[in-house]
N, C-alpha and C positions, 0 to 999 in steps of 0.2 A: 400360585395360582405358576404348573408347569407349563415350562416351552420347547417344542422342539425343535431345531434348528437342521435344516438341512444342508449338508454342505459339497462336492464335488471336488475330486483332483484333474486338474486341467492342465496343458501348455500354460507355462506362465505365458502372458499377454505383451510380453517386451520381447520374446522369443520369434523367429521366423519361422513357422511352419514348413517342415517340409516331406513330402509323399515318397514313401519305399520305390526303389527300382519296378520291382512288379507290379506295384499299381495296385498291389491289393488295401494299403490302410497306409497314416501319418507315421512316418521314420520318429519313434521314440526314446530308442539310444542314445543318451547321455545329453538327456533334453530334462532342463530345467521345467519341477511340474509347481505347481504354485494353487494356493484355492480359487476355486474358480472365484471374477471379482466380488461378482450380485450377492454368491452367500455370503461375504466378508461383509460386506450390508447388513444381511439377516444377520449377520453372530452379534454387529453391532449394535441394531436393534434389541436385538435378545439382554445382552446386557445394558445395553440403556433402562429398560423398564424394567431388570432387579436393580438395579439402582436406584430406581423411582419410588421401590418397593413392591410394586406390583407383580412382579415375578418371580416365586420365591424357588425357585429351581428352573439349571437351563438343562437341556439334553443335546447331542447335539450327534444327526445320524451321519455318516456316510456309507456307501456301497462303491464297493470296487475291490482294487488287491491289496494284499497286505501293505503294500506299501504307503496306503491314501490313509496310516494311522499317523502318518507326519502331519497329512494337513488337521487330523482332530487333535492334535497333542496342539497345532495351531490356535484351534479354535477351545480348549480348553487354557491355552495359554492367555487369550483375552477376557475370559470371564466367564466361560461357561462351564457347567459345575462337575461331568460326563459326559463318556462319550461309550457310541454304539459304532462297529464297524459291521457290518457285512459283508461277509468276504465272497467275490470273486471274482474270476478273471474272465469272465464272458464280456461278450462288449454288445451293452442294454438298450436297449430300445424307450424309448421315454413311457410307452403300457408297464413293462415289467419294471421301472424304475419303480413307477409310482403305485403298484402293486408290495412291492416289497414296501416300500415305505409305509403302506395300508395297514399292511401287519406289523410296522414298528407300531403306528399308530396305535392299534388298538392293544398293543401290550403296553404300551406308556400312558393312555386315556389324559394326552395334555388336552389344555386349553384353551393355546394356541402353536398353531405350527406357520414359521418362519420359512420360507424358500424364494433365494433368489428369479424373477421373472424370467431369466436364463441362462443357460451355459454356452461358453464363449467357443467353446470346438463343436458341436450339434446345433448351435444357436436356435433350436424346436420354439423353444416359452410354451412348453407340453404340462411339463410333470405336475405345475400345482395347481392346474386346469383336471387334469383325471387324478388328482389325487384327492382333490374337492366333492367327484364325484363318486369316488369309488368310496368315499366316506361317508358321501349325503352331507358335508361342511358346509355352512358357506365357505364364499369368499372374495377377498378383496385382490384383484391384479395392478400390476405396478403401479403400486402403494409409493406415495412421495411422501406421507403425514401420515400416523399413526397415534390412535389415543384409545387407551383401555379404560372404559367407565364401568364399572361392575362387573356386569354380565354382556356386556355390549361392546363391541371393540369398533370405532370409529375410522375410514377409509379414504383419505385423502388419495383419491388417482387419478390417471393423468390420462386424457382424454383427447379424439385429435379439434373439437372444438374447445380446450382450457383443462378447467377440473371439476372431476366430481366427487362428493364425498356417500359416502355407503355407510349403516351402518347394519353390522352382523354380531347374529345373537353369538355367544360363547358355546362352542369349540367352534373354530373358525380355519381356516387358511388365508397369509396372504403372502404374497410375491411379491418382493420389493425390486425399486427403479433407482436410477441413479442418482436421485438427489433427495434421498430420504433421510444418509446423511452421510459423512465422512469416517470411512472405518480408521479406529486408532493403531497405534503399533502398542505391540507387545513385548512387555519390558524383561530384562534377565530375569528378575526374578520370579515375574509371574509362569518364565517358559521353565526354571528349574522347577516349579511349585504346579506345573503340567505335568511334570514325568510322574511326579504321583498320584496323580487323579486315577479315577478307576475307567476303562477302557476296559466295555464286552465286545467280546469278538463271535457273531452269527455266521450261520446258511441259510440262504434263501430255500434247502431242506430244512432247516431247523425250525424256520418259519412258516413250513407248508407253501410256499410258493412255487410256480413252476415259469421257469422266466425264458421258456421255450419263445422263440420269434420266429413270425412268417414274412419276417425282413429280412435280404440277402442282402449284401454289398457286392453288388460288381466289380466294381474301377469305383477309385480315387483317380481323380488330377491335379492338377495345378493349374492356379487358372492361366488364360495365356495372357503373357508378356504384354505389356504395352510400350509402345515406342514415347518417349518423350516427350512432353509438349516443350510451344517455340513463344517465341513472346515477338510481337507486330508493333507497328510503329502507328497504326492509325487503326480509325474503325475503318476507312475503304479498304484496308490489306484483311481487316479481319474477314470482311465482307465478299472479296476475294475471293482466300483460302476455303471459308467455306463451300463456297460455291461452286468453286473450282475443282478444290483437293478434298473435303470432306465429303462435299456434293451433299449437303442437307441442308440448303436452301434453295 
């Protein structure tokens, strides 16, 4: 069974995000970039499926600038077999990304596609669902457990009321939640081996996909600074401040 995993290059979660002086976007100059944490979970799940003998090949794909090869090499070091980079410098919305992934899915014909449920930069939580709609595949989102059984995959997903398990016919789309697994670290020997694994670079035009967007970013602003909290000595003082200073009661 072939598993396709989508990964995204994002600002490292430990980095404080800064907005450009002209408010045109996020300042990425000299900023550490990493693989999206939810994508790391997706890669880990695919590797575990291969270790169980369920998956035979893991293909990782990323959409972004040429520098995204770094994140693909990381995924190869974690256990993926080969990688595909859709090389584009454009700022793509979720639908454009889903269309490009659909073209890759049509080309590779995987039995299972695993994505992170959301990226920590745009935080949209849309791409997996859009890809499922475009491809006509069944979808299991917010997965906290994935079990492949024959031509089906059972996905336990987190919902407001608890847990829900859905049985999906393969091929299917799965998006990963935080509690699905704990991603491993790449060992030095595997990092060296990853340099020799195949990495294919294609363009949106080669895939026959238009990435033009009807959405335009007008302005990006940092959130308003919040004042520091204070400690109170009693419930009475808390109530007094909520009533007279914060005026919320």
